[in-house]
C-alpha positions as CSV (number, residue, x, y, z in Angstrom):
1,M,0.0,0.0,0.0
2,N,2.8,2.4,0.8
3,R,4.5,1.6,-2.5
4,S,1.4,2.6,-4.5
5,T,1.3,6.0,-2.6
6,E,4.9,6.6,-3.5
7,Q,4.3,5.7,-7.2
8,R,1.3,8.0,-7.2
9,N,3.3,10.9,-5.7
10,A,6.1,10.3,-8.3
11,E,3.6,10.4,-11.1
12,V,2.1,13.6,-9.8
13,E,5.6,15.2,-9.5
14,K,6.5,14.1,-13.0
15,T,3.3,15.6,-14.4
16,L,3.8,18.9,-12.6
17,R,7.4,19.1,-13.9
18,I,6.2,18.5,-17.4
19,L,3.6,21.2,-17.1
20,D,6.2,23.6,-15.6
21,D,8.6,22.9,-18.5
22,M,6.0,23.7,-21.2
23,P,6.5,27.0,-23.0
24,R,3.8,29.7,-22.4
25,L,1.4,30.2,-25.2
26,E,1.6,33.7,-26.6
27,V,-1.5,35.0,-28.4
28,H,-2.3,38.0,-30.5
29,H,-3.1,41.1,-28.4
30,L,-6.6,41.4,-30.0
31,F,-7.4,37.7,-29.5
32,R,-9.9,38.4,-26.7
33,A,-11.6,41.2,-28.6
34,H,-12.1,39.0,-31.7
35,L,-13.3,36.1,-29.6
36,M,-15.9,38.2,-27.8
37,Q,-17.1,39.7,-31.1
38,R,-17.5,36.2,-32.5
39,I,-19.4,35.0,-29.5
40,D,-21.7,38.0,-29.6
41,S,-22.5,37.5,-33.3
42,L,-23.2,33.8,-32.7
43,E,-25.5,34.6,-29.8
44,R,-27.5,37.1,-31.9
45,T,-27.9,34.7,-34.8
46,N,-28.7,31.7,-32.4
47,T,-31.3,33.8,-30.5
48,L,-33.1,34.8,-33.7
49,A,-32.9,31.3,-35.1
50,V,-34.3,29.8,-31.9
51,A,-37.0,32.4,-31.6
52,F,-38.3,31.9,-35.1
53,A,-37.5,28.4,-36.1
54,G,-36.5,26.0,-33.4
55,G,-37.9,27.5,-30.2
56,F,-40.7,25.2,-29.3
57,N,-42.2,26.1,-26.0
58,P,-44.9,23.6,-24.9
59,R,-46.4,26.1,-22.4
60,L,-46.8,28.7,-25.1
61,A,-48.3,26.2,-27.5
62,F,-50.8,25.1,-25.0
63,M,-51.8,28.7,-24.2
64,G,-52.3,29.4,-27.9
65,L,-54.4,26.3,-28.3
66,L,-56.6,27.3,-25.3
67,L,-57.0,30.8,-26.7
68,I,-58.0,29.5,-30.1
69,L,-60.5,27.1,-28.5
70,N,-61.9,29.9,-26.3
71,I,-62.4,32.3,-29.2
72,A,-64.0,29.5,-31.4
73,S,-66.4,28.5,-28.7
74,A,-67.4,32.1,-28.0
75,M,-68.0,32.7,-31.8
76,L,-70.2,29.5,-31.9
77,F,-72.1,30.6,-28.9
78,F,-72.8,34.1,-29.9
79,L,-73.2,33.7,-33.7
80,H,-75.5,30.7,-33.7
81,E,-77.7,31.5,-30.8
82,T,-81.4,31.8,-31.4
83,P,-82.9,35.0,-29.8
84,Q,-84.7,34.2,-26.6
85,S,-86.8,36.3,-24.4
86,T,-85.0,36.8,-21.1
87,V,-88.2,38.2,-19.5
88,G,-90.0,34.9,-19.9
89,V,-87.1,32.8,-18.7
90,S,-86.5,35.0,-15.6
91,S,-90.2,35.1,-14.6
92,G,-90.5,31.4,-15.0
93,L,-87.5,30.9,-12.9
94,A,-88.8,33.2,-10.2
95,E,-92.2,31.4,-10.1
96,S,-90.4,28.0,-9.9
97,L,-88.3,29.2,-7.0
98,S,-91.2,30.7,-5.1
99,E,-93.2,27.5,-5.5
100,D,-90.2,25.4,-4.3
101,Y,-89.1,27.5,-1.4
102,G,-92.1,29.7,-0.5
103,G,-93.9,27.2,1.7
104,P,-94.3,27.9,5.5
105,A,-92.2,24.9,6.4
106,L,-89.1,26.4,4.7
107,S,-89.6,30.0,5.6
108,Y,-86.9,31.5,7.9
109,Y,-89.2,34.1,9.5
110,D,-92.4,33.4,11.3
111,Q,-95.2,34.8,9.1
112,S,-97.4,35.7,12.1
113,A,-94.7,37.9,13.6
114,A,-94.1,39.6,10.2
115,D,-97.8,40.5,9.9
116,R,-97.9,42.5,13.1
């Protein structure tokens, strides 16, 4: 076990010596400026390409589908509706409710106390 640790340390020292002996890489003084300009141009083209061609967002697609269905159902409801009299419907509803809930057994207040 001790031998493997010594071998590992020797390999690490050898690797560090090789890295120290490597010559430094000299680049052109405008390398960073050119690189940043290239990255910016790639980001702009990629952003536009993704936005128009490949940018599939399922949440946005689902919202669009719901909006289209909502508009279509509203158009069907309002355009193909037969005109009905709202007065007849509301009076019939009021009569039905008064018959169902107007009895003395279901009244909240005592009618004899209300007549006084």
